[in-house]
CHARMM internal coordinates of N, CA and C (Angstrom, degrees):
IC EDIT
DIST 1 N 1 CA 1.4398
DIST 1 CA 1 C 1.5256
ANGL 1 N 1 CA 1 C 110.42
DIST 1 C 2 N 1.3090
ANGL 1 CA 1 C 2 N 115.84
DIHE 1 N 1 CA 1 C 2 N -44.04
DIST 2 N 2 CA 1.4693
ANGL 1 C 2 N 2 CA 119.88
DIHE 1 CA 1 C 2 N 2 CA -178.77
DIST 2 CA 2 C 1.5298
ANGL 2 N 2 CA 2 C 110.25
DIHE 1 C 2 N 2 CA 2 C -65.67
DIST 2 C 3 N 1.3144
ANGL 2 CA 2 C 3 N 115.72
DIHE 2 N 2 CA 2 C 3 N -43.06
DIST 3 N 3 CA 1.4629
ANGL 2 C 3 N 3 CA 119.28
DIHE 2 CA 2 C 3 N 3 CA 177.86
DIST 3 CA 3 C 1.5268
ANGL 3 N 3 CA 3 C 111.32
DIHE 2 C 3 N 3 CA 3 C -62.66
DIST 3 C 4 N 1.3215
ANGL 3 CA 3 C 4 N 117.28
DIHE 3 N 3 CA 3 C 4 N -37.26
DIST 4 N 4 CA 1.4687
ANGL 3 C 4 N 4 CA 120.88
DIHE 3 CA 3 C 4 N 4 CA 177.41
DIST 4 CA 4 C 1.5205
ANGL 4 N 4 CA 4 C 111.12
DIHE 3 C 4 N 4 CA 4 C -64.23
DIST 4 C 5 N 1.3323
ANGL 4 CA 4 C 5 N 117.11
DIHE 4 N 4 CA 4 C 5 N -41.27
DIST 5 N 5 CA 1.4659
ANGL 4 C 5 N 5 CA 120.26
DIHE 4 CA 4 C 5 N 5 CA 176.80
DIST 5 CA 5 C 1.5299
ANGL 5 N 5 CA 5 C 110.35
DIHE 4 C 5 N 5 CA 5 C -61.55
DIST 5 C 6 N 1.3278
ANGL 5 CA 5 C 6 N 116.80
DIHE 5 N 5 CA 5 C 6 N -39.63
DIST 6 N 6 CA 1.4623
ANGL 5 C 6 N 6 CA 120.41
DIHE 5 CA 5 C 6 N 6 CA 178.78
DIST 6 CA 6 C 1.5300
ANGL 6 N 6 CA 6 C 110.95
DIHE 5 C 6 N 6 CA 6 C -65.37
DIST 6 C 7 N 1.3304
ANGL 6 CA 6 C 7 N 116.72
DIHE 6 N 6 CA 6 C 7 N -40.20
DIST 7 N 7 CA 1.4710
ANGL 6 C 7 N 7 CA 119.96
DIHE 6 CA 6 C 7 N 7 CA 178.69
DIST 7 CA 7 C 1.5329
ANGL 7 N 7 CA 7 C 111.22
DIHE 6 C 7 N 7 CA 7 C -66.18
DIST 7 C 8 N 1.3437
ANGL 7 CA 7 C 8 N 116.51
DIHE 7 N 7 CA 7 C 8 N -41.14
DIST 8 N 8 CA 1.4615
ANGL 7 C 8 N 8 CA 119.41
DIHE 7 CA 7 C 8 N 8 CA 176.99
DIST 8 CA 8 C 1.5193
ANGL 8 N 8 CA 8 C 110.42
DIHE 7 C 8 N 8 CA 8 C -64.62
DIST 8 C 9 N 1.3433
ANGL 8 CA 8 C 9 N 116.94
DIHE 8 N 8 CA 8 C 9 N -37.03
DIST 9 N 9 CA 1.4554
ANGL 8 C 9 N 9 CA 120.45
DIHE 8 CA 8 C 9 N 9 CA 177.15
DIST 9 CA 9 C 1.5236
ANGL 9 N 9 CA 9 C 110.09
DIHE 8 C 9 N 9 CA 9 C -62.80
DIST 9 C 10 N 1.3166
ANGL 9 CA 9 C 10 N 116.56
DIHE 9 N 9 CA 9 C 10 N -41.28
DIST 10 N 10 CA 1.4557
ANGL 9 C 10 N 10 CA 120.58
DIHE 9 CA 9 C 10 N 10 CA 178.59
DIST 10 CA 10 C 1.5352
ANGL 10 N 10 CA 10 C 110.52
DIHE 9 C 10 N 10 CA 10 C -59.92
DIST 10 C 11 N 1.3158
ANGL 10 CA 10 C 11 N 116.76
DIHE 10 N 10 CA 10 C 11 N -38.01
DIST 11 N 11 CA 1.4631
ANGL 10 C 11 N 11 CA 121.29
DIHE 10 CA 10 C 11 N 11 CA -179.24
DIST 11 CA 11 C 1.5360
ANGL 11 N 11 CA 11 C 111.61
DIHE 10 C 11 N 11 CA 11 C -75.81
DIST 11 C 12 N 1.3512
ANGL 11 CA 11 C 12 N 117.21
DIHE 11 N 11 CA 11 C 12 N -49.64
DIST 12 N 12 CA 1.4641
ANGL 11 C 12 N 12 CA 121.44
DIHE 11 CA 11 C 12 N 12 CA -174.65
DIST 12 CA 12 C 1.5243
ANGL 12 N 12 CA 12 C 113.66
DIHE 11 C 12 N 12 CA 12 C -84.94
DIST 12 C 13 N 1.3266
ANGL 12 CA 12 C 13 N 117.93
DIHE 12 N 12 CA 12 C 13 N -27.42
DIST 13 N 13 CA 1.4612
ANGL 12 C 13 N 13 CA 121.56
DIHE 12 CA 12 C 13 N 13 CA 178.62
DIST 13 CA 13 C 1.5263
ANGL 13 N 13 CA 13 C 113.38
DIHE 12 C 13 N 13 CA 13 C 83.51
DIST 13 C 14 N 1.3309
ANGL 13 CA 13 C 14 N 114.88
DIHE 13 N 13 CA 13 C 14 N -174.50
DIST 14 N 14 CA 1.4706
ANGL 13 C 14 N 14 CA 121.71
DIHE 13 CA 13 C 14 N 14 CA -176.46
DIST 14 CA 14 C 1.5302
ANGL 14 N 14 CA 14 C 113.44
DIHE 13 C 14 N 14 CA 14 C -72.02
DIST 14 C 15 N 1.3271
ANGL 14 CA 14 C 15 N 116.90
DIHE 14 N 14 CA 14 C 15 N -18.59
DIST 15 N 15 CA 1.4646
ANGL 14 C 15 N 15 CA 119.38
DIHE 14 CA 14 C 15 N 15 CA -177.46
DIST 15 CA 15 C 1.5279
ANGL 15 N 15 CA 15 C 112.85
DIHE 14 C 15 N 15 CA 15 C -73.78
DIST 15 C 16 N 1.3240
ANGL 15 CA 15 C 16 N 117.45
DIHE 15 N 15 CA 15 C 16 N -22.40
DIST 16 N 16 CA 1.4667
ANGL 15 C 16 N 16 CA 120.81
DIHE 15 CA 15 C 16 N 16 CA 178.13
DIST 16 CA 16 C 1.5205
ANGL 16 N 16 CA 16 C 107.73
DIHE 15 C 16 N 16 CA 16 C -84.69
DIST 16 C 17 N 1.3245
ANGL 16 CA 16 C 17 N 115.84
DIHE 16 N 16 CA 16 C 17 N 114.30
DIST 17 N 17 CA 1.4624
ANGL 16 C 17 N 17 CA 120.68
DIHE 16 CA 16 C 17 N 17 CA -175.23
DIST 17 CA 17 C 1.5198
ANGL 17 N 17 CA 17 C 109.87
DIHE 16 C 17 N 17 CA 17 C -127.95
DIST 17 C 18 N 1.3272
ANGL 17 CA 17 C 18 N 114.86
DIHE 17 N 17 CA 17 C 18 N 148.47
DIST 18 N 18 CA 1.4640
ANGL 17 C 18 N 18 CA 121.43
DIHE 17 CA 17 C 18 N 18 CA 178.85
DIST 18 CA 18 C 1.5240
ANGL 18 N 18 CA 18 C 108.59
DIHE 17 C 18 N 18 CA 18 C -130.03
DIST 18 C 19 N 1.3206
ANGL 18 CA 18 C 19 N 115.25
DIHE 18 N 18 CA 18 C 19 N 159.79
DIST 19 N 19 CA 1.4562
ANGL 18 C 19 N 19 CA 120.00
DIHE 18 CA 18 C 19 N 19 CA 178.68
DIST 19 CA 19 C 1.5270
ANGL 19 N 19 CA 19 C 109.24
DIHE 18 C 19 N 19 CA 19 C -77.23
DIST 19 C 20 N 1.3228
ANGL 19 CA 19 C 20 N 115.75
DIHE 19 N 19 CA 19 C 20 N 126.16
DIST 20 N 20 CA 1.4676
ANGL 19 C 20 N 20 CA 120.38
DIHE 19 CA 19 C 20 N 20 CA -179.16
DIST 20 CA 20 C 1.5218
ANGL 20 N 20 CA 20 C 109.27
DIHE 19 C 20 N 20 CA 20 C -151.45
DIST 20 C 21 N 1.3198
ANGL 20 CA 20 C 21 N 118.78
DIHE 20 N 20 CA 20 C 21 N 126.99
DIST 21 N 21 CA 1.4590
ANGL 20 C 21 N 21 CA 127.49
DIHE 20 CA 20 C 21 N 21 CA -8.54
DIST 21 CA 21 C 1.5262
ANGL 21 N 21 CA 21 C 111.10
DIHE 20 C 21 N 21 CA 21 C -69.16
DIST 21 C 22 N 1.2887
ANGL 21 CA 21 C 22 N 115.04
DIHE 21 N 21 CA 21 C 22 N 159.85
DIST 22 N 22 CA 1.4585
ANGL 21 C 22 N 22 CA 121.49
DIHE 21 CA 21 C 22 N 22 CA -177.10
DIST 22 CA 22 C 1.5260
ANGL 22 N 22 CA 22 C 111.09
DIHE 21 C 22 N 22 CA 22 C -55.15
DIST 22 C 23 N 1.3103
ANGL 22 CA 22 C 23 N 116.00
DIHE 22 N 22 CA 22 C 23 N 131.85
DIST 23 N 23 CA 1.4631
ANGL 22 C 23 N 23 CA 121.15
DIHE 22 CA 22 C 23 N 23 CA 179.22
DIST 23 CA 23 C 1.5167
ANGL 23 N 23 CA 23 C 114.59
DIHE 22 C 23 N 23 CA 23 C 84.61
DIST 23 C 24 N 1.3277
ANGL 23 CA 23 C 24 N 118.64
DIHE 23 N 23 CA 23 C 24 N -0.25
DIST 24 N 24 CA 1.4624
ANGL 23 C 24 N 24 CA 121.40
DIHE 23 CA 23 C 24 N 24 CA -176.27
DIST 24 CA 24 C 1.5211
ANGL 24 N 24 CA 24 C 113.40
DIHE 23 C 24 N 24 CA 24 C -86.47
DIST 24 C 25 N 1.3319
ANGL 24 CA 24 C 25 N 116.28
DIHE 24 N 24 CA 24 C 25 N -23.00
DIST 25 N 25 CA 1.4517
ANGL 24 C 25 N 25 CA 119.82
DIHE 24 CA 24 C 25 N 25 CA -175.56
DIST 25 CA 25 C 1.5222
ANGL 25 N 25 CA 25 C 113.26
DIHE 24 C 25 N 25 CA 25 C 84.00
DIST 25 C 26 N 1.3379
ANGL 25 CA 25 C 26 N 117.89
DIHE 25 N 25 CA 25 C 26 N -4.96
DIST 26 N 26 CA 1.4612
ANGL 25 C 26 N 26 CA 122.44
DIHE 25 CA 25 C 26 N 26 CA 179.30
DIST 26 CA 26 C 1.5247
ANGL 26 N 26 CA 26 C 109.38
DIHE 25 C 26 N 26 CA 26 C -84.63
DIST 26 C 27 N 1.3127
ANGL 26 CA 26 C 27 N 116.87
DIHE 26 N 26 CA 26 C 27 N 131.42
DIST 27 N 27 CA 1.4566
ANGL 26 C 27 N 27 CA 122.67
DIHE 26 CA 26 C 27 N 27 CA 178.66
DIST 27 CA 27 C 1.5274
ANGL 27 N 27 CA 27 C 109.22
DIHE 26 C 27 N 27 CA 27 C -102.36
DIST 27 C 28 N 1.3299
ANGL 27 CA 27 C 28 N 115.98
DIHE 27 N 27 CA 27 C 28 N 129.30
DIST 28 N 28 CA 1.4617
ANGL 27 C 28 N 28 CA 120.84
DIHE 27 CA 27 C 28 N 28 CA -179.63
DIST 28 CA 28 C 1.5146
ANGL 28 N 28 CA 28 C 109.74
DIHE 27 C 28 N 28 CA 28 C -133.42
DIST 28 C 29 N 1.3313
ANGL 28 CA 28 C 29 N 114.84
DIHE 28 N 28 CA 28 C 29 N 153.45
DIST 29 N 29 CA 1.4635
ANGL 28 C 29 N 29 CA 119.56
DIHE 28 CA 28 C 29 N 29 CA 175.00
DIST 29 CA 29 C 1.5316
ANGL 29 N 29 CA 29 C 108.40
DIHE 28 C 29 N 29 CA 29 C -74.04
DIST 29 C 30 N 1.3216
ANGL 29 CA 29 C 30 N 115.86
DIHE 29 N 29 CA 29 C 30 N 164.94
DIST 30 N 30 CA 1.4606
ANGL 29 C 30 N 30 CA 119.31
DIHE 29 CA 29 C 30 N 30 CA 179.55
DIST 30 CA 30 C 1.5264
ANGL 30 N 30 CA 30 C 111.14
DIHE 29 C 30 N 30 CA 30 C -63.74
DIST 30 C 31 N 1.3248
ANGL 30 CA 30 C 31 N 116.87
DIHE 30 N 30 CA 30 C 31 N -31.65
DIST 31 N 31 CA 1.4631
ANGL 30 C 31 N 31 CA 119.97
DIHE 30 CA 30 C 31 N 31 CA 176.58
DIST 31 CA 31 C 1.5264
ANGL 31 N 31 CA 31 C 110.35
DIHE 30 C 31 N 31 CA 31 C -63.65
DIST 31 C 32 N 1.3282
ANGL 31 CA 31 C 32 N 116.88
DIHE 31 N 31 CA 31 C 32 N -43.85
DIST 32 N 32 CA 1.4652
ANGL 31 C 32 N 32 CA 121.44
DIHE 31 CA 31 C 32 N 32 CA 179.48
DIST 32 CA 32 C 1.5257
ANGL 32 N 32 CA 32 C 111.15
DIHE 31 C 32 N 32 CA 32 C -65.88
DIST 32 C 33 N 1.3290
ANGL 32 CA 32 C 33 N 117.01
DIHE 32 N 32 CA 32 C 33 N -36.89
DIST 33 N 33 CA 1.4667
ANGL 32 C 33 N 33 CA 120.91
DIHE 32 CA 32 C 33 N 33 CA 177.11
DIST 33 CA 33 C 1.5294
ANGL 33 N 33 CA 33 C 109.79
DIHE 32 C 33 N 33 CA 33 C -63.68
DIST 33 C 34 N 1.3317
ANGL 33 CA 33 C 34 N 116.70
DIHE 33 N 33 CA 33 C 34 N -45.08
DIST 34 N 34 CA 1.4629
ANGL 33 C 34 N 34 CA 120.73
DIHE 33 CA 33 C 34 N 34 CA 177.54
DIST 34 CA 34 C 1.5178
ANGL 34 N 34 CA 34 C 111.84
DIHE 33 C 34 N 34 CA 34 C -60.39
DIST 34 C 35 N 1.3300
ANGL 34 CA 34 C 35 N 116.61
DIHE 34 N 34 CA 34 C 35 N -41.59
DIST 35 N 35 CA 1.4673
ANGL 34 C 35 N 35 CA 121.00
DIHE 34 CA 34 C 35 N 35 CA 179.04
DIST 35 CA 35 C 1.5254
ANGL 35 N 35 CA 35 C 110.83
DIHE 34 C 35 N 35 CA 35 C -64.74
DIST 35 C 36 N 1.3212
ANGL 35 CA 35 C 36 N 117.30
DIHE 35 N 35 CA 35 C 36 N -39.69
DIST 36 N 36 CA 1.4677
ANGL 35 C 36 N 36 CA 120.65
DIHE 35 CA 35 C 36 N 36 CA 179.12
DIST 36 CA 36 C 1.5299
ANGL 36 N 36 CA 36 C 111.18
DIHE 35 C 36 N 36 CA 36 C -65.75
DIST 36 C 37 N 1.3173
ANGL 36 CA 36 C 37 N 116.60
DIHE 36 N 36 CA 36 C 37 N -42.47
DIST 37 N 37 CA 1.4667
ANGL 36 C 37 N 37 CA 120.16
DIHE 36 CA 36 C 37 N 37 CA 177.53
DIST 37 CA 37 C 1.5304
ANGL 37 N 37 CA 37 C 109.89
DIHE 36 C 37 N 37 CA 37 C -63.60
DIST 37 C 38 N 1.3192
ANGL 37 CA 37 C 38 N 116.76
DIHE 37 N 37 CA 37 C 38 N -42.01
DIST 38 N 38 CA 1.4611
ANGL 37 C 38 N 38 CA 121.28
DIHE 37 CA 37 C 38 N 38 CA 178.84
DIST 38 CA 38 C 1.5299
ANGL 38 N 38 CA 38 C 111.31
DIHE 37 C 38 N 38 CA 38 C -60.41
DIST 38 C 39 N 1.3373
ANGL 38 CA 38 C 39 N 116.79
DIHE 38 N 38 CA 38 C 39 N -45.18
DIST 39 N 39 CA 1.4768
ANGL 38 C 39 N 39 CA 120.64
DIHE 38 CA 38 C 39 N 39 CA 177.97
DIST 39 CA 39 C 1.5227
ANGL 39 N 39 CA 39 C 110.94
DIHE 38 C 39 N 39 CA 39 C -62.23
DIST 39 C 40 N 1.3219
ANGL 39 CA 39 C 40 N 116.56
DIHE 39 N 39 CA 39 C 40 N -42.17
DIST 40 N 40 CA 1.4677
ANGL 39 C 40 N 40 CA 120.22
DIHE 39 CA 39 C 40 N 40 CA -179.40
DIST 40 CA 40 C 1.5222
ANGL 40 N 40 CA 40 C 111.72
DIHE 39 C 40 N 40 CA 40 C -63.78
DIST 40 C 41 N 1.3227
ANGL 40 CA 40 C 41 N 116.61
DIHE 40 N 40 CA 40 C 41 N -42.66
DIST 41 N 41 CA 1.4612
ANGL 40 C 41 N 41 CA 120.32
DIHE 40 CA 40 C 41 N 41 CA 179.31
DIST 41 CA 41 C 1.5268
ANGL 41 N 41 CA 41 C 111.20
DIHE 40 C 41 N 41 CA 41 C -66.78
DIST 41 C 42 N 1.3248
ANGL 41 CA 41 C 42 N 116.73
DIHE 41 N 41 CA 41 C 42 N -39.91
DIST 42 N 42 CA 1.4594
ANGL 41 C 42 N 42 CA 120.39
DIHE 41 CA 41 C 42 N 42 CA 178.90
DIST 42 CA 42 C 1.5168
ANGL 42 N 42 CA 42 C 110.82
DIHE 41 C 42 N 42 CA 42 C -65.18
DIST 42 C 43 N 1.3256
ANGL 42 CA 42 C 43 N 117.36
DIHE 42 N 42 CA 42 C 43 N -39.86
DIST 43 N 43 CA 1.4644
ANGL 42 C 43 N 43 CA 122.19
DIHE 42 CA 42 C 43 N 43 CA -177.85
DIST 43 CA 43 C 1.5288
ANGL 43 N 43 CA 43 C 112.53
DIHE 42 C 43 N 43 CA 43 C -60.61
DIST 43 C 44 N 1.3216
ANGL 43 CA 43 C 44 N 116.90
DIHE 43 N 43 CA 43 C 44 N -28.24
DIST 44 N 44 CA 1.4661
ANGL 43 C 44 N 44 CA 120.74
DIHE 43 CA 43 C 44 N 44 CA 179.30
DIST 44 CA 44 C 1.5229
ANGL 44 N 44 CA 44 C 110.81
DIHE 43 C 44 N 44 CA 44 C -58.84
DIST 44 C 45 N 1.3260
ANGL 44 CA 44 C 45 N 117.66
DIHE 44 N 44 CA 44 C 45 N -32.56
DIST 45 N 45 CA 1.4584
ANGL 44 C 45 N 45 CA 121.64
DIHE 44 CA 44 C 45 N 45 CA -173.31
DIST 45 CA 45 C 1.5182
ANGL 45 N 45 CA 45 C 114.07
DIHE 44 C 45 N 45 CA 45 C -103.08
DIST 45 C 46 N 1.3293
ANGL 45 CA 45 C 46 N 118.78
DIHE 45 N 45 CA 45 C 46 N -6.78
DIST 46 N 46 CA 1.4605
ANGL 45 C 46 N 46 CA 120.83
DIHE 45 CA 45 C 46 N 46 CA 179.65
DIST 46 CA 46 C 1.5173
ANGL 46 N 46 CA 46 C 110.58
DIHE 45 C 46 N 46 CA 46 C -73.64
DIST 46 C 47 N 1.3195
ANGL 46 CA 46 C 47 N 115.44
DIHE 46 N 46 CA 46 C 47 N 146.77
DIST 47 N 47 CA 1.4615
ANGL 46 C 47 N 47 CA 119.61
DIHE 46 CA 46 C 47 N 47 CA 179.44
DIST 47 CA 47 C 1.5226
ANGL 47 N 47 CA 47 C 110.20
DIHE 46 C 47 N 47 CA 47 C -72.44
DIST 47 C 48 N 1.3259
ANGL 47 CA 47 C 48 N 114.67
DIHE 47 N 47 CA 47 C 48 N 144.09
DIST 48 N 48 CA 1.4547
ANGL 47 C 48 N 48 CA 120.46
DIHE 47 CA 47 C 48 N 48 CA 175.81
DIST 48 CA 48 C 1.5274
ANGL 48 N 48 CA 48 C 108.58
DIHE 47 C 48 N 48 CA 48 C -108.48
DIST 48 C 49 N 1.3269
ANGL 48 CA 48 C 49 N 117.29
DIHE 48 N 48 CA 48 C 49 N -164.90
DIST 49 N 49 CA 1.4617
ANGL 48 C 49 N 49 CA 120.96
DIHE 48 CA 48 C 49 N 49 CA -177.49
DIST 49 CA 49 C 1.5272
ANGL 49 N 49 CA 49 C 112.94
DIHE 48 C 49 N 49 CA 49 C -64.06
DIST 49 C 50 N 1.3292
ANGL 49 CA 49 C 50 N 117.67
DIHE 49 N 49 CA 49 C 50 N -17.65
DIST 50 N 50 CA 1.4710
ANGL 49 C 50 N 50 CA 120.97
DIHE 49 CA 49 C 50 N 50 CA 177.85
DIST 50 CA 50 C 1.5318
ANGL 50 N 50 CA 50 C 110.83
DIHE 49 C 50 N 50 CA 50 C -102.07
DIST 50 C 51 N 1.3331
ANGL 50 CA 50 C 51 N 117.94
DIHE 50 N 50 CA 50 C 51 N 17.79
DIST 51 N 51 CA 1.4654
ANGL 50 C 51 N 51 CA 124.88
DIHE 50 CA 50 C 51 N 51 CA 179.20
DIST 51 CA 51 C 1.5180
ANGL 51 N 51 CA 51 C 114.25
DIHE 50 C 51 N 51 CA 51 C 62.59
DIST 51 C 52 N 1.2872
ANGL 51 CA 51 C 52 N 117.61
DIHE 51 N 51 CA 51 C 52 N 27.13
DIST 52 N 52 CA 1.4588
ANGL 51 C 52 N 52 CA 120.25
DIHE 51 CA 51 C 52 N 52 CA 175.87
DIST 52 CA 52 C 1.5140
ANGL 52 N 52 CA 52 C 109.24
DIHE 51 C 52 N 52 CA 52 C -150.80
DIST 52 C 53 N 1.3022
ANGL 52 CA 52 C 53 N 116.60
DIHE 52 N 52 CA 52 C 53 N 141.08
DIST 53 N 53 CA 1.4549
ANGL 52 C 53 N 53 CA 120.27
DIHE 52 CA 52 C 53 N 53 CA 178.33
DIST 53 CA 53 C 1.5083
ANGL 53 N 53 CA 53 C 111.23
DIHE 52 C 53 N 53 CA 53 C -83.09
DIST 53 C 54 N 1.3230
ANGL 53 CA 53 C 54 N 117.83
DIHE 53 N 53 CA 53 C 54 N 177.79
DIST 54 N 54 CA 1.4568
ANGL 53 C 54 N 54 CA 121.85
DIHE 53 CA 53 C 54 N 54 CA -179.96
DIST 54 CA 54 C 1.5254
ANGL 54 N 54 CA 54 C 113.21
DIHE 53 C 54 N 54 CA 54 C -55.82
DIST 54 C 55 N 1.3384
ANGL 54 CA 54 C 55 N 118.04
DIHE 54 N 54 CA 54 C 55 N -31.31
DIST 55 N 55 CA 1.4660
ANGL 54 C 55 N 55 CA 119.37
DIHE 54 CA 54 C 55 N 55 CA -179.31
DIST 55 CA 55 C 1.5257
ANGL 55 N 55 CA 55 C 111.23
DIHE 54 C 55 N 55 CA 55 C -74.00
DIST 55 C 56 N 1.3208
ANGL 55 CA 55 C 56 N 117.89
DIHE 55 N 55 CA 55 C 56 N -14.81
DIST 56 N 56 CA 1.4647
ANGL 55 C 56 N 56 CA 121.49
DIHE 55 CA 55 C 56 N 56 CA -178.81
DIST 56 CA 56 C 1.5272
ANGL 56 N 56 CA 56 C 112.29
DIHE 55 C 56 N 56 CA 56 C -109.29
DIST 56 C 57 N 1.3078
ANGL 56 CA 56 C 57 N 118.04
DIHE 56 N 56 CA 56 C 57 N 13.73
DIST 57 N 57 CA 1.4641
ANGL 56 C 57 N 57 CA 121.41
DIHE 56 CA 56 C 57 N 57 CA -172.89
DIST 57 CA 57 C 1.5230
ANGL 57 N 57 CA 57 C 113.32
DIHE 56 C 57 N 57 CA 57 C -58.87
DIST 57 C 58 N 1.3073
ANGL 57 CA 57 C 58 N 117.85
DIHE 57 N 57 CA 57 C 58 N -34.62
DIST 58 N 58 CA 1.4645
ANGL 57 C 58 N 58 CA 120.37
DIHE 57 CA 57 C 58 N 58 CA -177.29
DIST 58 CA 58 C 1.5148
ANGL 58 N 58 CA 58 C 113.48
DIHE 57 C 58 N 58 CA 58 C -96.35
DIST 58 C 59 N 1.3076
ANGL 58 CA 58 C 59 N 118.28
DIHE 58 N 58 CA 58 C 59 N -0.99
DIST 59 N 59 CA 1.4503
ANGL 58 C 59 N 59 CA 122.07
DIHE 58 CA 58 C 59 N 59 CA -175.20
DIST 59 CA 59 C 1.5230
ANGL 59 N 59 CA 59 C 111.05
DIHE 58 C 59 N 59 CA 59 C -94.68
DIST 59 C 60 N 1.3156
ANGL 59 CA 59 C 60 N 117.18
DIHE 59 N 59 CA 59 C 60 N 98.07
DIST 60 N 60 CA 1.4706
ANGL 59 C 60 N 60 CA 121.03
DIHE 59 CA 59 C 60 N 60 CA 177.70
DIST 60 CA 60 C 1.5236
ANGL 60 N 60 CA 60 C 110.46
DIHE 59 C 60 N 60 CA 60 C -66.39
DIST 60 C 61 N 1.3280
ANGL 60 CA 60 C 61 N 117.04
DIHE 60 N 60 CA 60 C 61 N -34.02
DIST 61 N 61 CA 1.4624
ANGL 60 C 61 N 61 CA 120.41
DIHE 60 CA 60 C 61 N 61 CA -179.87
DIST 61 CA 61 C 1.5181
ANGL 61 N 61 CA 61 C 111.10
DIHE 60 C 61 N 61 CA 61 C -63.35
DIST 61 C 62 N 1.3144
ANGL 61 CA 61 C 62 N 118.10
DIHE 61 N 61 CA 61 C 62 N -40.06
DIST 62 N 62 CA 1.4615
ANGL 61 C 62 N 62 CA 120.78
DIHE 61 CA 61 C 62 N 62 CA 179.67
DIST 62 CA 62 C 1.5220
ANGL 62 N 62 CA 62 C 110.70
DIHE 61 C 62 N 62 CA 62 C -64.69
DIST 62 C 63 N 1.3184
ANGL 62 CA 62 C 63 N 117.06
DIHE 62 N 62 CA 62 C 63 N -41.38
DIST 63 N 63 CA 1.4678
ANGL 62 C 63 N 63 CA 120.10
DIHE 62 CA 62 C 63 N 63 CA -178.90
DIST 63 CA 63 C 1.5189
ANGL 63 N 63 CA 63 C 111.37
DIHE 62 C 63 N 63 CA 63 C -69.29
DIST 63 C 64 N 1.3451
ANGL 63 CA 63 C 64 N 117.86
DIHE 63 N 63 CA 63 C 64 N -21.33
DIST 64 N 64 CA 1.4658
ANGL 63 C 64 N 64 CA 121.16
DIHE 63 CA 63 C 64 N 64 CA -178.92
DIST 64 CA 64 C 1.5200
ANGL 64 N 64 CA 64 C 112.36
DIHE 63 C 64 N 64 CA 64 C -80.81
DIST 64 C 65 N 1.3342
ANGL 64 CA 64 C 65 N 118.27
DIHE 64 N 64 CA 64 C 65 N -13.48
DIST 65 N 65 CA 1.4624
ANGL 64 C 65 N 65 CA 121.62
DIHE 64 CA 64 C 65 N 65 CA 179.46
DIST 65 CA 65 C 1.5241
ANGL 65 N 65 CA 65 C 109.08
DIHE 64 C 65 N 65 CA 65 C -74.08
DIST 65 C 66 N 1.3448
ANGL 65 CA 65 C 66 N 117.76
DIHE 65 N 65 CA 65 C 66 N 127.60
DIST 66 N 66 CA 1.4619
ANGL 65 C 66 N 66 CA 119.76
DIHE 65 CA 65 C 66 N 66 CA -179.36
DIST 66 CA 66 C 1.5285
ANGL 66 N 66 CA 66 C 111.64
DIHE 65 C 66 N 66 CA 66 C -60.55
DIST 66 C 67 N 1.3253
ANGL 66 CA 66 C 67 N 116.13
DIHE 66 N 66 CA 66 C 67 N 146.23
DIST 67 N 67 CA 1.4537
ANGL 66 C 67 N 67 CA 121.26
DIHE 66 CA 66 C 67 N 67 CA 177.90
DIST 67 CA 67 C 1.5216
ANGL 67 N 67 CA 67 C 109.69
DIHE 66 C 67 N 67 CA 67 C -59.22
DIST 67 C 68 N 1.3264
ANGL 67 CA 67 C 68 N 116.54
DIHE 67 N 67 CA 67 C 68 N 134.18
DIST 68 N 68 CA 1.4435
ANGL 67 C 68 N 68 CA 121.62
DIHE 67 CA 67 C 68 N 68 CA 179.95
DIST 68 CA 68 C 1.5266
ANGL 68 N 68 CA 68 C 113.81
DIHE 67 C 68 N 68 CA 68 C 90.11
DIST 68 C 69 N 1.3360
ANGL 68 CA 68 C 69 N 117.33
DIHE 68 N 68 CA 68 C 69 N -6.41
DIST 69 N 69 CA 1.4648
ANGL 68 C 69 N 69 CA 120.19
DIHE 68 CA 68 C 69 N 69 CA -178.48
DIST 69 CA 69 C 1.5218
ANGL 69 N 69 CA 69 C 112.05
DIHE 68 C 69 N 69 CA 69 C -80.61
DIST 69 C 70 N 1.3244
ANGL 69 CA 69 C 70 N 116.96
DIHE 69 N 69 CA 69 C 70 N -17.26
DIST 70 N 70 CA 1.4617
ANGL 69 C 70 N 70 CA 120.08
DIHE 69 CA 69 C 70 N 70 CA -177.53
DIST 70 CA 70 C 1.4980
ANGL 70 N 70 CA 70 C 110.48
DIHE 69 C 70 N 70 CA 70 C -91.29
END
COOR INIT
IC SEED 1 N 1 CA 1 C
IC BUILD
C-alpha cells in the first residue's frame, strides 16, 4: 500500500493533495501520507517504557525477555 502511494505520488506529483488524517483539514501529498502510514505501522512494534510496543501490551512473556535477547 505504501509503495502504491509512492508510485501514485510519482505520477501525480506534489500538487495532488489529500486530507490526512481524515477530518483534520491538513492537506498532504501522497508521499507524505505513505510516510505517515509507515511511521504509524513501525510505531506499533517499537519498544516503549515497559519494553514492549502496543502490539505486545498483553504479552507477559514478551516483556519477560531481557533487552537485547531478541
